[in-house]
C-alpha positions in Angstrom: -29.8 43.0 35.7 -29.8 46.5 34.2 -26.3 47.2 35.6 -24.7 44.2 33.8 -26.3 45.1 30.4 -24.5 48.5 30.5 -21.1 46.8 30.8 -21.9 44.4 28.0 -22.9 47.3 25.7 -19.8 49.2 26.5 -17.6 46.1 25.8 -19.3 45.6 22.4 -18.7 49.2 21.5 -15.0 48.9 22.3 -14.7 45.7 20.3 -16.4 47.2 17.2 -14.2 50.3 17.4 -11.1 48.2 17.6 -12.1 46.1 14.7 -12.9 49.1 12.5 -9.5 50.6 13.4 -7.8 47.4 12.3 -9.7 47.4 9.0 -8.5 50.9 8.2 -4.8 50.3 9.2 -4.3 47.0 7.5 -2.6 46.9 4.1 -4.0 44.8 1.3 -1.9 41.6 0.8 -0.2 41.3 -2.5 -0.3 37.7 -4.0 3.0 36.5 -5.3 3.0 34.3 -8.4 3.4 30.6 -7.7 5.8 28.5 -9.8 4.2 25.6 -11.5 4.6 22.3 -9.8 6.5 19.6 -11.8 4.8 16.2 -12.0 6.9 13.4 -10.7 6.6 9.8 -11.5 4.7 8.1 -8.7 6.7 5.4 -7.2 5.0 2.4 -5.6 5.8 2.4 -1.9 5.3 -0.3 0.7 1.8 -0.1 2.2 0.1 -1.7 5.1 1.0 -5.4 5.0 -1.8 -6.6 7.2 -3.8 -8.3 4.4 -0.9 -9.2 2.2 0.3 -12.1 4.3 -3.1 -13.7 4.0 -2.5 -14.1 0.2 1.3 -14.6 -0.1 2.2 -17.6 2.1 5.9 -18.1 1.3 8.4 -17.7 -1.5 9.3 -21.0 -3.2 13.0 -21.7 -3.4 14.1 -24.3 -5.9 16.7 -24.6 -8.5 14.2 -24.0 -11.3 12.9 -20.9 -9.6 16.3 -19.4 -9.1 16.9 -19.7 -12.8 13.6 -17.8 -13.4 14.9 -15.0 -11.1 17.3 -14.0 -13.9 14.3 -13.4 -16.1 12.6 -11.2 -13.5 10.1 -13.9 -12.4 9.5 -14.9 -8.8 7.4 -17.8 -7.5 5.3 -17.7 -4.3 3.0 -20.2 -2.6 -0.3 -18.4 -2.3 -3.6 -19.0 -0.5 -6.0 -21.3 -2.4 -8.8 -18.6 -2.5 -6.4 -15.8 -3.8 -6.9 -14.3 -7.2 -4.5 -12.4 -9.5 -5.7 -8.9 -8.4 -5.2 -9.7 -4.7 -1.8 -11.2 -5.3 -0.7 -8.2 -7.3 -1.8 -5.8 -4.5 0.0 -8.0 -1.9 3.3 -7.8 -3.9 3.0 -4.0 -4.1 2.2 -3.8 -0.3 5.1 -6.1 0.7 7.9 -5.3 -1.8 6.9 -1.9 -3.2 7.1 -3.1 -6.9 4.1 -3.4 -9.3 4.1 -6.7 -11.2 3.7 -6.7 -15.0 2.0 -10.1 -15.0 0.7 -12.7 -12.5 0.2 -16.3 -13.5 -1.5 -18.7 -11.2 -1.1 -22.5 -11.1 -3.4 -24.7 -9.1 -1.8 -28.0 -7.9 -3.6 -31.0 -6.6 -2.4 -32.9 -3.6 -0.7 -36.3 -3.9 -2.1 -39.6 -2.6 0.1 -40.9 0.2 0.3 -44.0 2.3 1.6 -44.6 5.8 1.5 -48.3 6.3 -2.2 -49.3 6.0 -3.4 -45.8 6.3 -4.0 -43.9 3.1 -4.4 -40.2 2.8 -3.8 -37.1 0.6 -1.6 -34.0 0.9 -3.4 -30.7 0.6 -4.2 -28.9 -2.6 -2.3 -25.7 -3.1 -1.7 -22.8 -5.4 1.4 -21.0 -6.6 1.8 -17.7 -8.4 4.6 -16.7 -10.9 5.2 -12.9 -10.6 6.8 -11.2 -13.6 8.4 -7.8 -12.9 9.6 -5.0 -15.3 13.3 -5.3 -16.5 15.6 -3.9 -13.8 13.2 -4.4 -10.8 13.9 -7.0 -8.2 12.5 -8.5 -5.0 14.6 -9.4 -2.0 13.0 -12.8 -1.3 15.9 -14.3 0.7 15.5 -11.7 3.6 12.7 -13.4 5.5 13.6 -17.0 4.6 
């Protein structure tokens, strides 16, 4: 074992001598002044849409809704358990625009009859999304 320790000690001496030589020969680095970074307006981008489709079920296309489109308002059928915050986040994730206002309307299902059998259509919820002036949503793409 004594033979191997001699080699280790010699290797360590060579390394320390090389490091000390480096320290002497290196020049100190001069830091250059950095220009200030300009703050840019953060634009909302499309995010992960995995959860968004659970809240926004489909856009509603009617004559009345198409007239609201001129005012920057869009109507969607949403999940019955969805709230305004979740709907707003889903709009940002899917379309990349932040809504100014979200209004929710809860609609009760109608009573229906098929011959002797009576029943009821399901209750549902719709949301009216208001955007800033000049912002739009392309709702006809997936329909």
